[in-house]
C-alpha positions as CSV (number, residue, x, y, z in Angstrom):
1,M,0.3,28.7,40.0
2,L,0.3,27.7,43.6
3,K,-0.3,30.5,46.0
4,N,2.4,31.0,48.7
5,R,4.7,28.5,46.9
6,F,7.7,29.3,49.0
7,F,5.7,28.5,52.1
8,W,5.0,25.0,50.7
9,I,8.6,24.5,49.5
10,A,10.1,25.5,53.0
11,A,7.5,23.3,54.8
12,I,8.0,20.2,52.6
13,A,11.8,20.5,52.4
14,G,12.2,21.1,56.2
15,L,9.9,18.2,57.0
16,I,11.8,15.9,54.7
17,L,15.2,16.9,56.2
18,D,13.8,16.5,59.7
19,R,12.4,13.0,59.1
20,I,15.5,11.8,57.3
21,T,17.9,13.0,60.1
22,K,15.7,11.4,62.8
23,L,15.5,8.2,60.9
24,W,19.3,8.2,60.5
25,V,19.7,8.7,64.3
26,V,17.3,5.9,65.1
27,K,18.9,3.5,62.6
28,T,22.5,4.4,63.5
29,L,22.6,5.1,67.2
30,V,21.3,3.5,70.3
31,L,19.5,5.6,72.9
32,L,22.0,7.9,74.8
33,Q,24.8,7.0,72.4
34,S,27.0,10.0,71.4
35,I,29.2,10.4,68.3
36,P,31.7,13.3,68.6
37,V,31.9,15.3,65.4
38,I,34.1,17.9,67.0
39,P,35.0,16.4,70.4
40,G,33.8,18.5,73.3
41,V,32.2,21.0,71.0
42,F,29.6,19.3,68.7
43,H,28.2,15.7,69.0
44,F,25.3,13.7,67.7
45,T,23.7,12.3,70.8
46,Y,20.5,10.3,70.6
47,V,18.0,11.3,73.3
48,V,14.2,11.4,73.6
49,N,12.3,14.4,74.9
50,K,8.8,13.9,76.3
51,G,8.2,17.6,76.7
52,A,8.6,20.8,74.7
53,A,11.7,23.0,74.4
54,F,14.2,22.4,77.2
55,S,11.9,19.4,78.3
56,L,9.3,21.8,79.6
57,F,5.9,20.3,80.2
58,S,7.4,16.8,80.1
59,G,4.8,14.1,79.5
60,S,2.0,16.6,78.6
61,L,-0.3,15.0,76.0
62,W,-1.6,18.5,75.0
63,L,1.7,19.2,73.2
64,R,0.7,16.8,70.4
65,W,-2.6,18.5,69.9
66,L,-0.9,21.9,70.0
67,S,1.5,20.8,67.2
68,L,-1.5,19.6,65.2
69,A,-3.5,22.8,65.7
70,V,-0.5,25.0,64.8
71,S,0.1,22.9,61.7
72,I,-3.5,23.0,60.5
73,G,-3.7,26.7,61.2
74,L,-0.6,27.5,59.2
75,M,-1.7,25.3,56.3
76,A,-5.1,26.9,56.3
77,M,-3.6,30.4,56.4
78,A,-1.3,29.6,53.4
79,W,-4.1,27.9,51.4
80,F,-7.0,30.2,52.1
81,G,-5.3,33.4,53.2
82,P,-3.7,36.1,51.1
83,R,-0.5,35.8,49.2
84,F,2.3,36.6,51.7
85,P,5.6,38.3,51.0
86,R,8.4,36.0,50.4
87,W,10.1,36.3,53.8
88,E,6.8,35.5,55.5
89,Q,6.2,32.5,53.3
90,F,9.6,31.1,54.2
91,G,9.0,32.0,57.9
92,Y,5.6,30.3,58.2
93,G,6.7,27.4,56.1
94,F,9.7,26.6,58.3
95,I,7.6,26.9,61.4
96,L,5.1,24.5,59.9
97,S,8.0,22.0,59.1
98,G,9.1,22.1,62.7
99,A,5.6,21.8,64.1
100,L,4.9,18.8,61.8
101,G,8.2,17.2,62.4
102,N,8.0,17.2,66.2
103,G,4.2,16.7,66.1
104,I,4.7,13.4,64.1
105,D,7.1,12.2,66.7
106,R,4.7,13.0,69.5
107,F,1.8,11.2,67.9
108,V,3.7,8.2,66.6
109,L,6.3,7.7,69.3
110,G,5.0,9.6,72.3
111,H,8.2,11.7,72.5
112,V,10.5,13.7,70.2
113,I,13.8,12.5,68.9
114,D,16.6,14.9,69.6
115,F,20.3,14.6,68.6
116,I,22.1,17.9,67.9
117,D,24.3,18.3,70.9
118,V,26.3,21.6,71.1
119,R,28.5,21.0,74.1
120,L,30.6,24.2,73.7
121,I,27.9,26.2,75.3
122,N,26.2,23.4,77.3
123,F,22.9,23.8,75.4
124,P,20.0,21.3,75.6
125,I,20.1,18.7,72.8
126,F,17.7,19.5,70.0
127,N,16.7,18.5,66.4
128,L,16.2,20.0,62.9
129,A,12.5,20.7,63.6
130,D,13.6,23.0,66.4
131,V,16.1,24.6,64.1
132,F,13.5,25.2,61.5
133,I,11.1,26.8,64.0
134,N,13.8,29.2,64.9
135,V,14.8,29.9,61.3
136,G,11.1,30.6,60.6
137,I,10.9,33.1,63.5
138,I,14.0,34.8,62.1
139,C,12.4,35.0,58.7
140,L,9.3,36.6,60.2
141,V,11.5,39.2,62.0
142,I,13.2,40.0,58.8
143,A,9.8,40.3,57.1
144,T,8.9,43.0,59.5
145,F,11.8,45.1,58.1
146,F,10.9,44.4,54.5
147,K,7.2,45.0,54.3
148,A,7.0,45.1,50.5
149,E,3.7,44.2,48.8
150,P,3.7,40.6,47.4
151,K,4.2,40.4,43.6
152,Q,1.9,38.4,41.4
153,G,3.2,34.9,40.7
154,I,5.3,34.5,43.9
């Protein structure tokens, strides 16, 4: 049986969802076009981000290498490291999906495709890879409260 299988499930599922939604955005919208889902509250708005979160470090080439290094490190940890408790597997897997999703954008396009536009709170536009990184962090926080030993076969 595959060690840390929930890690791999979260990573692959998150990456597939990220790639599908970004492909939908590129094929459906033109750059800077916005489609209101709930007008004034939630829109799909196609933008590109040449930096990290909140457009920090815009134009920095090292971000693509950081994404690659994090991705390789997480995969090596899951493959060669110990069997992690379930919450940690999901946490690291979702972080990997986000790092890979945005990393692929940075290597292939030179920027990240963002489209989730929450206007109610005037938040920067983001994508599912960003969501999965945050979900992964939440899972790791939860894991700190449930430090059970991993069971065989998980």
